[in-house]
N, C-alpha and C positions, 0 to 999 in steps of 0.2 A: 316641231317641223325644221325641218332641215331649210338651208334659203336658195329658193328656186329664181338661180338668175337666168335670166332671160335676154331677145334684145326687140326692139320696136323696129317696127317697117310700116310702110302705106300702103295696103294692096290692092287690087285692082279697081276698089272707087274709090279710091281715097280716103279709106276712113284707117285713122292710127289704130294699130293694133301689136298685142305686147306678147312675144312667143316664148313659150319655154318648152322648147324639146326635150326636155330630159323628162318629163312627169308619164308618167304609167295610166295608163285607164284607168285601173282600177283605185286611181288618186283622186279622182276627179268631182268627186261626191264632196271628201273632208275638205279638199282646197275651198270646192265654194261654197260648202256653207262656212270655211271661216272667212273668206271676203265680203257673203253676203251679212256675216254678223257684226263685220269690223266697220263696214261700209250701210251700214241698216240700210239696204235694199230687198226693195221686194220683185218678186216674180212679174213679168210681164208675158207671159207667155207660156205654152206647153214646154214641156221639157220633148227632145229630140235627140232618137237614138237608132242609129242606126249599125249596117256591121260596123263600118271602122271611123265612127263618129258620136257624138251628144254633146246638145249643145243648148241653149238656155237664154232669152233676153230677161237682164235685169234692170231695173229705174229704182232712182232714188228720188224721185218726183219730179222730175226738171229732166233728165240724162238720161238715156235709154242704153245700155251695153250690153252685148255679147259673153258670156262664158261658153268655150268651147273646148270639147277634143277630137283632135283626130289622128288616124295612125300615121299620116305623113310632116306636121307641124309641131303634135304634141299637146300641150292648153297655147291656149288663146282667150286673152282678153280683148276685144273689137271694142272699138267706140262705132254706136249706129248715127249721132249725131255730132257735131261739131263740138256743141258743148260737151260731151261724154270727156274730151282727148284728156284735160286734167281729170279726170277721174281714172282714165286709163291708167295716166301717168301715176296716183296717188298707190291703186293699188299693187302695179308694179315696183315701187318703192316698198311695201308693205310685203310684200312677196319674195323682194332680193334681202331686207333685214331680219326677216323675223322668224 
């Protein structure tokens, strides 16, 4: 896998996000699988697939994140609770060096 540098910001709900805008939709499933396996995550909801977006929530048992893709922002990791910010940062580091 090539490195996937991105950037952090807080969304309108003040949740920490990490965005990788250069990731095409066809790579979404592969990137999600690598993250889920590396961080031992379990699905916490159904996959949502729309015309311009895909998303699913995952948990490590305590924290909830979203792994999302849309055609405006690219691939996005979202902290769904405050404790998940550490996990989002770890995933970002994994993507940046993997």
